[in-house]
C-alpha positions as CSV (number, residue, x, y, z in Angstrom):
1,M,-31.1,-30.3,-135.0
2,S,-32.4,-33.7,-135.7
3,Y,-35.2,-36.0,-134.6
4,V,-32.6,-38.8,-133.9
5,K,-32.2,-38.4,-130.2
6,F,-29.7,-41.2,-129.6
7,K,-27.6,-43.6,-131.7
8,I,-28.6,-47.3,-131.7
9,P,-25.7,-49.8,-132.2
10,E,-25.8,-52.1,-135.1
11,N,-26.3,-55.2,-133.0
12,L,-29.3,-53.7,-131.3
13,Q,-30.7,-52.6,-134.6
14,S,-30.5,-56.2,-135.7
15,A,-32.3,-57.4,-132.6
16,I,-35.0,-54.8,-133.1
17,K,-35.5,-55.9,-136.7
18,N,-35.7,-59.6,-135.7
19,A,-38.1,-58.8,-132.9
20,V,-40.5,-56.7,-135.1
21,Q,-40.4,-59.4,-137.9
22,T,-41.4,-62.0,-135.3
23,I,-44.2,-59.8,-134.1
24,A,-45.3,-59.0,-137.7
25,E,-45.6,-62.7,-138.4
26,A,-48.1,-63.3,-135.5
27,K,-51.7,-63.4,-136.8
28,D,-53.1,-61.3,-133.9
29,S,-50.4,-58.6,-133.9
30,K,-51.2,-55.0,-134.9
31,I,-48.6,-52.8,-136.5
32,R,-49.4,-49.3,-137.7
33,K,-47.5,-48.0,-140.7
34,G,-46.9,-44.4,-141.8
35,M,-46.7,-41.1,-140.1
36,N,-50.4,-40.4,-139.7
37,E,-51.2,-43.8,-138.3
38,V,-48.2,-43.8,-136.0
39,T,-49.1,-40.3,-134.7
40,K,-52.7,-41.4,-134.0
41,S,-51.4,-44.5,-132.2
42,I,-49.1,-42.5,-129.9
43,E,-51.8,-39.9,-129.1
44,R,-54.4,-42.6,-128.3
45,G,-51.8,-44.3,-126.1
46,T,-52.2,-47.7,-127.9
47,S,-48.6,-47.8,-129.1
48,K,-46.1,-50.1,-127.2
49,L,-43.0,-49.3,-129.3
50,V,-42.3,-46.8,-132.2
51,I,-39.6,-47.5,-134.7
52,M,-38.4,-44.7,-137.0
53,A,-35.9,-44.6,-139.9
54,E,-32.8,-42.4,-139.6
55,D,-32.8,-41.4,-143.3
56,V,-36.1,-39.5,-143.6
57,S,-36.0,-36.4,-145.7
58,P,-37.0,-33.8,-144.8
59,P,-36.4,-34.6,-141.1
60,E,-39.2,-32.3,-140.0
61,I,-41.6,-35.1,-140.9
62,L,-40.6,-37.1,-137.9
63,F,-39.5,-34.2,-135.6
64,H,-42.7,-34.4,-133.4
65,I,-42.6,-38.2,-132.9
66,P,-39.8,-38.5,-130.2
67,L,-41.4,-35.6,-128.4
68,L,-44.9,-37.2,-128.4
69,C,-43.4,-40.6,-127.3
70,E,-41.6,-39.0,-124.4
71,E,-44.7,-37.1,-123.4
72,K,-46.8,-40.3,-123.4
73,K,-43.9,-42.5,-122.0
74,I,-43.8,-44.7,-125.1
75,P,-40.4,-46.3,-126.0
76,Y,-39.0,-45.5,-129.4
77,A,-36.0,-46.6,-131.4
78,Y,-34.3,-46.1,-134.8
79,V,-33.2,-48.2,-137.7
80,A,-30.9,-47.0,-140.5
81,T,-33.2,-46.8,-143.5
82,R,-36.8,-46.4,-144.5
83,K,-36.5,-49.5,-146.7
84,E,-35.6,-51.5,-143.5
85,V,-38.6,-50.1,-141.6
86,G,-40.9,-51.2,-144.5
87,N,-39.2,-54.7,-144.7
88,I,-39.6,-55.4,-141.0
89,A,-43.2,-54.4,-141.1
90,K,-43.8,-56.9,-143.9
91,I,-44.8,-54.2,-146.5
92,N,-43.2,-53.9,-149.9
93,V,-42.6,-50.1,-149.7
94,S,-40.4,-47.9,-147.6
95,A,-41.9,-46.5,-144.4
96,S,-40.7,-43.5,-142.2
97,A,-42.1,-45.0,-139.0
98,I,-44.1,-47.9,-137.6
99,S,-45.9,-48.4,-134.3
100,I,-46.4,-51.7,-132.6
101,D,-49.9,-51.6,-131.0
102,S,-50.3,-55.3,-130.3
103,V,-47.5,-57.9,-130.2
104,G,-49.7,-61.0,-130.7
105,S,-49.9,-64.0,-128.5
106,G,-46.6,-65.3,-127.1
107,N,-44.5,-62.2,-128.1
108,D,-44.7,-60.2,-124.9
109,N,-41.2,-61.1,-123.7
110,I,-39.7,-60.2,-127.1
111,L,-41.0,-56.7,-126.9
112,K,-40.1,-56.3,-123.2
113,D,-36.5,-57.3,-124.0
114,I,-36.2,-54.8,-126.8
115,V,-37.8,-52.0,-124.7
116,K,-35.4,-52.7,-121.8
117,K,-32.3,-52.5,-124.1
118,V,-33.5,-49.3,-125.7
119,N,-34.2,-47.7,-122.3
120,E,-30.7,-48.6,-121.1
121,L,-29.3,-46.8,-124.1
122,K,-31.2,-43.6,-123.3
123,K,-29.8,-43.3,-119.8
């Protein structure tokens, strides 16, 4: 059993990476990094999108995140590696998961587009 609930195609992973990088570059955006911060963000209901790495070991670390997201109706997606998650969040270390709490000014449509594509995949 795994925490990866659905497979994200390569082209959508690229779109997610580009969108998060754009959001991360905005001065007034807020991205939470790491398991504890992401979990708090989901529980508080401030998260707008959660992105997790598929290569986390042991997988139990992320097992509760998709369940929490579904309970709170927060969209979530996956990218292939922890290194990619860290890179798109503009940190120089690997990260298991990130949470976008605020997209910054002018980035609302970028997030809506990604969320729409991810939700279509889950159906």
